[in-house]
C-alpha positions as CSV (number, residue, x, y, z in Angstrom):
1,M,5.1,-14.3,-24.6
2,R,5.0,-13.7,-21.3
3,S,5.1,-10.2,-21.5
4,I,2.1,-10.5,-24.3
5,L,0.3,-12.4,-21.7
6,V,0.8,-9.9,-18.9
7,R,-0.3,-7.1,-21.3
8,C,-3.7,-8.9,-22.2
9,L,-4.3,-9.6,-18.3
10,C,-3.9,-5.8,-17.8
11,I,-6.2,-5.0,-20.4
12,L,-9.0,-7.4,-19.1
13,L,-8.4,-6.2,-15.5
14,L,-8.8,-2.5,-17.2
15,A,-12.0,-3.7,-18.7
16,A,-13.2,-5.1,-15.8
17,G,-12.9,-1.8,-13.9
18,T,-14.2,0.2,-16.2
19,A,-17.3,-2.0,-16.9
20,Q,-18.6,-1.1,-13.4
21,A,-18.1,2.3,-14.1
22,D,-20.5,2.4,-17.0
23,A,-23.4,2.4,-14.4
24,P,-25.6,5.6,-15.1
25,G,-26.7,8.3,-12.7
26,K,-23.5,9.5,-11.6
27,A,-20.6,11.6,-13.2
28,A,-17.2,10.2,-13.8
29,I,-13.7,10.9,-12.3
30,L,-11.5,9.6,-14.8
31,V,-7.9,8.4,-13.5
32,L,-5.5,8.5,-16.4
33,G,-2.4,6.9,-15.1
34,D,0.4,4.4,-15.2
35,S,1.3,1.4,-12.6
36,L,1.1,3.9,-9.3
37,S,-2.5,4.1,-9.9
38,A,-3.3,0.8,-11.7
39,G,-2.2,-1.1,-8.3
40,H,0.9,-2.5,-9.5
41,G,1.9,-5.5,-6.9
42,I,-1.0,-5.2,-4.7
43,P,-4.8,-6.2,-4.8
44,I,-6.7,-4.1,-6.9
45,D,-9.4,-3.2,-4.2
46,A,-6.2,-1.6,-2.3
47,G,-5.3,1.1,-4.6
48,W,-5.7,4.4,-4.0
49,V,-8.2,4.7,-7.0
50,H,-10.4,2.4,-5.4
51,L,-9.8,3.6,-2.0
52,L,-11.0,6.7,-3.7
53,A,-14.0,5.5,-4.9
54,E,-15.0,4.0,-1.6
55,K,-14.6,7.6,0.0
56,L,-16.7,9.3,-2.4
57,S,-19.4,6.8,-1.8
58,R,-19.2,7.0,2.0
59,E,-19.4,10.7,2.2
60,G,-22.0,11.2,-0.4
61,Y,-20.2,12.5,-3.5
62,P,-22.3,12.1,-6.8
63,Y,-19.2,10.5,-8.7
64,R,-18.3,7.1,-9.9
65,V,-14.8,6.5,-10.5
66,V,-13.1,5.0,-14.0
67,N,-9.7,3.7,-13.4
68,A,-7.9,4.0,-17.1
69,S,-4.7,3.4,-15.7
70,I,-2.3,1.0,-17.3
71,G,0.9,-0.2,-16.1
72,G,4.1,1.2,-18.0
73,D,2.2,3.7,-19.9
74,T,3.7,7.2,-20.7
75,T,2.3,10.4,-21.7
76,A,2.4,9.4,-25.6
77,G,0.4,6.4,-24.5
78,G,-2.1,8.4,-22.6
79,L,-2.4,10.8,-25.6
80,A,-3.5,7.9,-27.7
81,R,-6.1,6.7,-25.3
82,L,-7.6,9.6,-23.8
83,P,-9.7,10.8,-26.7
84,A,-11.5,7.4,-26.6
85,E,-11.8,7.6,-22.8
86,L,-13.5,11.0,-22.8
87,T,-16.2,10.0,-25.8
88,R,-16.8,7.0,-24.0
89,F,-17.2,8.5,-20.3
90,H,-17.5,12.1,-20.6
91,P,-15.9,12.6,-17.5
92,A,-16.7,15.8,-15.3
93,V,-13.0,15.5,-13.7
94,V,-9.6,13.6,-15.3
95,I,-6.8,13.1,-13.0
96,V,-3.6,12.7,-14.8
97,E,-0.8,10.6,-13.4
98,L,1.5,10.0,-15.9
99,G,5.2,10.8,-16.5
100,G,7.0,8.4,-14.3
101,N,7.7,6.0,-17.4
102,D,8.7,8.9,-19.4
103,G,11.4,9.7,-17.0
104,L,12.5,6.1,-16.6
105,R,13.1,5.8,-20.2
106,G,15.0,9.2,-20.5
107,T,12.5,11.0,-22.6
108,P,13.8,14.8,-23.5
109,V,12.3,16.9,-21.1
110,A,11.0,19.1,-23.7
111,T,8.9,16.3,-25.2
112,F,7.6,15.2,-21.9
113,R,6.4,18.9,-21.6
114,A,4.8,19.0,-24.6
115,Q,3.1,15.6,-24.2
116,L,2.1,16.8,-20.6
117,T,0.7,20.1,-21.8
118,R,-1.3,18.3,-24.7
119,L,-3.0,15.8,-22.0
120,V,-3.9,18.5,-19.9
121,I,-5.4,20.5,-22.8
122,T,-6.9,17.6,-24.6
123,A,-8.8,16.8,-21.4
124,R,-9.9,20.4,-20.6
125,S,-11.4,20.9,-24.1
126,S,-13.9,18.0,-23.5
127,G,-15.3,20.3,-20.6
128,A,-13.8,18.2,-17.5
129,R,-11.9,19.7,-14.6
130,V,-8.4,18.4,-14.8
131,L,-5.7,17.5,-11.8
132,L,-2.3,16.9,-12.1
133,L,-0.3,14.3,-9.9
134,G,3.4,14.7,-10.4
135,V,6.3,12.2,-9.7
136,R,9.6,12.2,-9.2
137,M,12.7,10.4,-10.8
138,P,15.4,8.3,-8.4
139,P,18.4,10.2,-7.9
140,N,20.5,8.0,-9.8
141,Y,19.2,9.6,-13.0
142,G,21.3,12.6,-12.0
143,P,20.5,16.0,-10.5
144,A,20.4,17.6,-14.0
145,Y,17.6,15.5,-15.4
146,T,15.6,14.8,-11.9
147,Q,15.2,18.6,-11.3
148,M,14.2,19.5,-14.8
149,F,11.8,16.8,-14.9
150,H,9.9,17.5,-12.0
151,A,10.1,21.0,-12.8
152,V,7.7,20.1,-15.8
153,Y,4.9,19.5,-13.3
154,D,4.9,22.8,-11.8
155,E,5.5,24.6,-15.2
156,V,2.7,22.9,-16.9
157,A,0.3,23.4,-13.8
158,R,1.1,27.0,-14.1
159,M,1.2,27.8,-17.5
160,T,-2.5,26.0,-17.7
161,G,-4.0,26.9,-14.7
162,T,-4.1,23.3,-13.4
163,P,-4.5,22.3,-9.7
164,L,-1.4,19.9,-8.6
165,V,-0.4,17.7,-6.3
166,P,3.4,18.2,-6.6
167,F,4.6,14.5,-5.3
168,L,2.1,11.9,-5.4
169,L,4.3,9.5,-3.3
170,K,5.2,12.4,-0.5
171,G,6.0,10.6,2.7
172,V,6.1,7.2,1.2
173,A,8.8,7.1,-1.5
174,T,11.3,7.8,1.5
175,H,10.0,5.0,3.7
176,P,11.2,1.5,2.6
177,A,8.4,0.0,4.8
178,L,6.0,1.7,2.8
179,M,7.6,0.5,-0.7
180,Q,7.8,-2.7,-2.5
181,S,11.1,-4.6,-3.1
182,D,11.5,-2.8,-6.5
183,G,12.1,0.9,-5.0
184,I,9.5,2.2,-7.1
185,H,5.9,1.0,-6.2
186,P,4.4,1.9,-3.2
187,N,2.7,-1.1,-1.1
188,A,-0.8,-1.7,0.0
189,A,0.1,-0.1,3.5
190,A,1.2,3.0,1.5
191,Q,-2.2,3.6,-0.4
192,P,-4.1,5.5,2.1
193,K,-1.3,8.1,2.1
194,L,-1.2,8.3,-1.4
195,L,-5.2,8.9,-1.6
196,A,-4.5,11.9,1.5
197,N,-2.0,13.3,-0.5
198,V,-4.4,13.6,-3.4
199,W,-7.6,14.4,-1.7
200,P,-6.7,17.9,-0.4
201,V,-6.5,19.1,-3.9
202,L,-9.0,17.3,-5.8
203,Q,-11.9,17.9,-3.1
204,P,-12.3,21.5,-4.4
205,L,-13.0,20.4,-8.0
206,L,-15.9,18.2,-6.9
207,A,-19.7,18.8,-6.3
208,H,-21.2,17.3,-3.1
């Protein structure tokens, strides 16, 4: 029962966030992610996606940000949700931040690679520009799997010609003061750093 209530709450929060993004007049940036972008364990207005929306507004970029991120989501879940999000928002840019939960569940690397590739191709087929955000697995998953898993982002980016942020949590994951107690999710203090990791690769995709 508790898990059902939590999922319902996530859906309600997602609906609230996307409802504001329905305002016309600005092209959409769609963030398709998991808990790292949904703001797990922190106030929703402290997350890097919200900070991105504030930065765009402050600096005069003609975009609104749609945060279609759901905690626990995988590349398979993203593939199931993406067509409806593309139809609803017609985004100019799609930021794909998925894969962490694939790795935590031990998804075969070949399956992960195929699904991540399909996400990029599906988003691009709508006319959107695409940005990939990479993540890494904890070392306890073994060096062979973690290295192959992380290499998938480079492979998909190179094969599809997609801009890539190699590691969203660069400069954060190795600093306990910037991580929550679970050792997986960054805290509120880390969110500006996450945005700083994304912005240099995202900015060239935007019209000012």
